[in-house]
N, C-alpha and C positions, 0 to 999 in steps of 0.2 A: 360263095360268100366271102371267103378270105381274100379273093381278088377284088371284091367291091369295096371292102373296108380297108383303106390305106391311109397312112398319115393321121392316125387317131392320136391326138395329143391331150384332149380334155374330155372326160367322161362324167356324166351326171347319173347317179343311181338314185331313184326316187322311191322312198318308202315312208309314208306319212301317217301310219297308224300307231300301234301300241309297242311297248317295250319288247315283248317277246317276238313280235313280228319283225321288228327292226334287227334284233339279235340274229334271227334266222335268215336275214338278208345280208349280213356282213360276209358270209362265205362267198357271195356274189362279188363283193368288192375284191376279195382275194383272187378269185378267178379272173376278174377284169385286169388285175395287176399281172397275173400270169400270162395272159394273152398280150397285153400292152404294157410291158414293164416300164416304159418311159413316159406313160401317160399320167396326167394328174387326175386323181379321182375325187370328185365332189359327191357328197351325200346329202340329199334333200330330205329333211325330216321335220317333225314338230319340235318346238322349243323344248318341251319337257323331257325328250329323250336324247338331247344333244350330248349330255355327259356320258351316256352309253356309247354313242358313236365316236366320241373323242378318244375312247380307249383303243380304238382299232388303229393298228399301224398301217393298214392298207388304205385308209381314208386320209387324204391330204387336206381337205377343207370341208367344213360343214356349211350347208345352206339351210336357212330356216324358212319353212313354209307357213305363211300367215293367211292363206286363202285369198290373196289379192292378185288377180290376173295381171294387171298392168305392172305391178311391182315385180312379179316373178318374170314377166317378159323382159323387163329392164335388166334384171339380174342375169338372165340368160344371154342377153345381147352384150352385156359387159364382159362376161367370162368366155363367151364364144365357144360353147361345147361343140365337139364334133359328133358326139354320140350321147343319147339319153336312153337309159334303161328303166322303163316304167314297171317296177316290181309290184306296186300297188296302184292299180288303175285309178286315175282321177281326171275328169274332163278338163278342168282348168290347167292342170299341168300338161296334159296332152296338147291342148290348144296353145299354151305358151311355147311349147317345144317347136311347133310348126311356124307360129307367128314370129318367133325370134330367129328363125332360119337354121335350126339344128339339122344337119344333113341326114343323120341316121337316127331313127326313132323306133326303138324296140318296144313292143307292147302286145297285149292279148288281141286275138282276132275276134273276140266274142263280146265286145261292147258296141253300143250304137255309134260311138265316136271312134271306132277302131280305124276308120279311114284316115285318121290323123297320124297313124303309125305307118311307116313304110317298110318295117320289118316285123311281120306279124307271127306270133307264136300260137299254134293251134292246140291248146291244152285247156281242159276244164278242171280247175283245181278242186271244185266241189266233188269230183269223182274220187278224190283221195287215193289215187294210185301211187303217189309218191309222198315223201316227206316234204314239208314246206321249204326247207333249205334246198332240196333237190329241184323243186319247182322254180325256185329263184335262179339256181345255176342253169336250169334248162333255158332260161331266157337268152343265155349265150350258147349253151350246148346245141340248141337247135340249128345254130349257124356255124358252130365249131364242133362237129361230132366227136372229135378226138378227145375232148375234155372228159375227165373223170370227176367223180363226186368227192374225191379226197381233198381235205383242206385242213389247215390249222388256224385257229384264231391267234393272230399275232397282236399282242396287246402292249400298250405303253404302260408298263407297271409303275412308272414314276408318277402317274396321275392319281394313284390311289391315295385315299385320305388316311391320315394318322389318327388312330382311335385309342391311343394310350390313355386319354383322359377318362375312358370308360372303365378302366381296370378290368378288362375282359379276362375270363379264366383261360388257362393254357389250352384246354380242349373243350369244345362245345359243339352241340348240334344247333341247327336253326329250324324252327317251325314257323312257317308263314301260313296262317289258317285260312285266309280269304283269297278269292280270285277276282274280286271286283266285278263279278257277273260274267266273266269270260269263260267260265267252265262250270261243271257240277262240283260243288264243294262237299267235303266230308261234313257230316252233321256235327254241330258244336257239342252235342251230347256225347258222341263217340270220342271226340278230342278231349273233352273234359275228363272222361273216365281214363283215357290213356295218360293224360298229364298227372292225374291223381295217383295212378299206379306206377308211374315211371320211377325207377330207382337205380339208374345206371350211374357210372362214374362221371360221365360228361354232363355238364350243365346243358339245359335246353333254353335257348334264347328265343323269345317270341317277337316277331317283327310284324310291321304293318304301317300304313300311312296314318296321318291324323284322322282320316275318314274311318279308319278301322278301330279307333280307340274305344268306342262304346262296345263294339262286338267283342274285342279281345278282353276288355275289362269284365264283361259278363262271362266270357269263357273261363277266366281265371278266378272268378268270384267263388269263394268257399274252398279253393284249393290251397292247402297249406303244405307246400313242397319247396324246400330250400334249393332244390335243383333247378327251379324255374326263374328266369330273369326276363322281365318284360321291358322291351325297348320300343314298343309301339309308339309311333309319332316322334321319336327322338333322333331319327337319322334322315338326312337328305339322300338323294339317289347315289351320290358318290360315297357317302358313308355306308349305305347298304351294300354297295359293291365291295367295299373294303371289308365289311363284316363277313360277307359270304366268302371272300378270298381267304379268310383265316379259319373257316369252319371245317369240321371233320366230315359233316354230312348235312345236306339240305333236305327238309321235308316240306312239301308244299303241293297245293293243287296246281293244275295247269295254268300258270300265270307268269308274268314277267320275272319275278325273283327266281323262279325255278329255272328259267332260261338263262338268267345271269349265272347261276350255278353251273349250268351246262357250258356256257361260254368259258368259264374258269375251270372246266373239267373236274368239278367236285362230285363225289358220290351223291346220289339223290334217291329219295323215295318220292315218287310222283303219283298223284291221284288222278287217274284218267278214266272217264266213262268208256264203255265199249262202242257207243254210238258214233257213226260217221256224222259230221266231220270233226268231232271233238277228240277222237281217240289218239293214242300215241303214234300210230302209223303216220299220221299227218303232222302232229304237234309234239311228239315226244322230245324230251331233253337230249342234248347231244353229248352228254357225259359218257365216258367209257364204262363206268359202273352205275347202273340204274336199276331200280326195282319199281315196277308198276303195279299199283293196287287200284281196285274199283271202288269209287267213293260211295256208290249206292249200296254195295254189299258188305262193306268193310266193317270189322269189329276192332275194338281196342287191342284184343289179343293178337290179331293179325299184324297190326302195326308193331307191337312189341316183339313178335316173332321175327318180323323182317329186320328190325333193329338188331336182334341177336344174330341173325344170319349175316348181316353186314359186319358185325364185330368179330364173328368167328372167322370170316375171310381175312380180317386184318391181323389175326394172330399167327 
């Protein structure tokens, strides 16, 4: 394989789904740079995650996917990639890759359109034998067996947003209560009791998008706790990243904000069901310090005890 791929100058990595999925694909960009240090790395993604991708020091340019085959083919012909790595299989992207003349096209062997890939990877991700970031690295490791899974997120810190206008406390935790349907959420009743009983020194900041405002408002209804700050709907994606970068600890279901915390190597309490394929073996956060709790079985006492365990390790 290493003899076949020569003179690789431009690489496209394609991942066109959600925030967490994209974050767990950025290690692939790091590995591509490791193999091809002089190559320019393009990252094809959806518009709403571009601010996340722009933080990566391993990505040189972002391409926006708008589901238009002719436009994508034109973009590919213009930048002339030598290699495309299809981390998230998509027929239009696969077709644009071959129609625009990309010489090397890595993708799964198990789609009806896999004949469009000339470097096929024989792995079923649904079996959950590896973490998602490992599956992504395997797209290269299958052809470069000497690769390991070690990596560091190299981030452009100068892109973070200044949040001084919020007058944030010096130390705070973040609770992101919802997952947008991507996982099994902790019940709002348990979270309400937890927030009512919380009496730690750190403030707890509640986050969420505008779509979460009703849920979080109902969650906080009747809670009279000066330790709670509600920032639901008040931050864009850059602002959320910056808020997480300053927190002591992130508490969340298996969702994009938890993976942002993992990207920033923040301590996390993550709520993950045991069931495949939603469990932490496949989708766990990549933080060095993490605590995994089961949302279907959890009690407010267990959350409080886990917080105390985290704080005892800090002392």
